[in-house]
N, C-alpha and C positions, 0 to 999 in steps of 0.2 A: 827644308821645304821653302820654296819661293812663294811669296804672296803676290796677289794681283798688283798691289802697289809697287812691289819690288820689280815685277816684270815691266810695268809702265815706266818706272824710273830708269831701268836698264835700257829700255828701248829709246827713251828720250836722250840718254847719254850717248847711245850709239848714233842716233840721227844727228845730234849736235856735233859729234866727232867727225862724222862723214861730211857734214857741211864744212867743217874746218879743213878736211882733206880736199874737198872740192876747191875751196879758196886757195889753199896752198899749191895744189897742182896747177891751177890756172895762173898763179903768180910767180912760181919758182921753177927752176929747172931741177926737178927731183929725179935722181937716177936710181936710188936704192930705197928699200924698205927702211933700212936703218936711218937714212937721212930723213925720211918722212916721220919716223918715230921721234927723232930729235926736234924737228920743226913743230910737231904737235906738242911736244913737251914745252917748247917756247911759248905756245899759246895756252898753256895750262892743262893740257890733256896728257895724263900719265897713262901709258898703255904699252903693251908688249909688242914685239915684232910679229908674233902670231896673231894678235888682234888686228894689227894693220894689214897683215896678209889676208885675213878673212874679209876685211873692209875692201881691199883692192879687188878681190874676187867678186864680192857682192855688188860693188859699184861698177864693175866691168871696166876697170881702168886698163889701158893698153900702153905699151911702150913703143915710142917712135923708133925708127932705125938708129938714131943717134943715142938711144938708151934713156930717153926722158919719158916719164909717165905723162899720159894725157887722158882726159875723160873721154869715154866712148862717144858722148854727144858732141864733142869738139873735133872728132876725127874728120868729118866732112869739111868743116871750116879749116882745119889744119891743112888738109890736102889742097883746098882752094887757095889758101894763102901761100903755101909753099910753091905751088905751080904758077900762080897768076899775079900775085902782088909784087910790085917792083919797088915801092917806097911807101913809107908811113911817116907822116909828120903831124904835129899838133900845135895848136895855139889855144890857150885857155881850155875851154871845155869842148873844142872842136877838133876832130881828127880827120885829116885828109889822107885817103888811101889811093895811091896810083896803081892801076892794074893794067894788064895787057889790053890792047885795043879790043873792044867788043865784049869784054868779060866782066865789067864792073857790075852789071845787074845781077849776075850769078853770085859774085863774091858778096854783094850786099845782101842777097837772099840767104846766103850761108851765115853771115853775121847775125841777121835777124833770127834765123832758126836756132842759133846756138844759145840764145837767151842769156847773153852775158850781162852781168850785173852792171847797172849804171848807164846803160845805153837807152836814150829816149827814142831814137830813130835814126834812119839813114836815108840819103837821097843819092841815087846813082845816075851817072851819065854813061857815056860810052866806055871811058877808061878811068873815070874818077868817081870816088865815093866820098861824100861828106857825112860823117857820123857825128851826131850831137849827143853829148853825154850830160849827166846830171851835174857835173862839176869838173874842176881841174884835176883833182886826184883820180877820178874815174877815167878821165881822158888819158892821163899818164899810165894808168893801169892797162887800159886797152892797147896803147902803143907797146907797152912791155909784153903783153900777151901775144900781139901780132908779130912782134920781133922774135919772140921765143919760137913761134910757129915757123917763122922764116929762117930760123937758125942764126939770127943776128944778135945775140945778146952777150 
């Protein structure tokens, strides 16, 4: 018989594991559940492929055509980046995103809507977006994420 404390503990573990899955999927090119289990193990989460499969369903993860898992909330951003972003560069905590003419405001709105960790804000012109992050590591992570969506990694 499971106690209320046991249920709370199990729920907390599940939510923490799903936060780790969210970070991993945003930062790595994960193609299989087995790979996700191994990456979770590297972060200290010991779980089965069946558990990860349930998490994938519950979190509504999707696979891109190239077979990489993506968060459902990132799909809009992924489509915008794939179709409209031409180049991504960074210096320190600043990321410059070059987009097709006239599309930068839409791409910036998709970036803001994705609620990516470490982004303070963005400013968009006609074909250029300046994204300000909380630090150098967060800027590098953003570039990696955008390059993953562009299929450049």
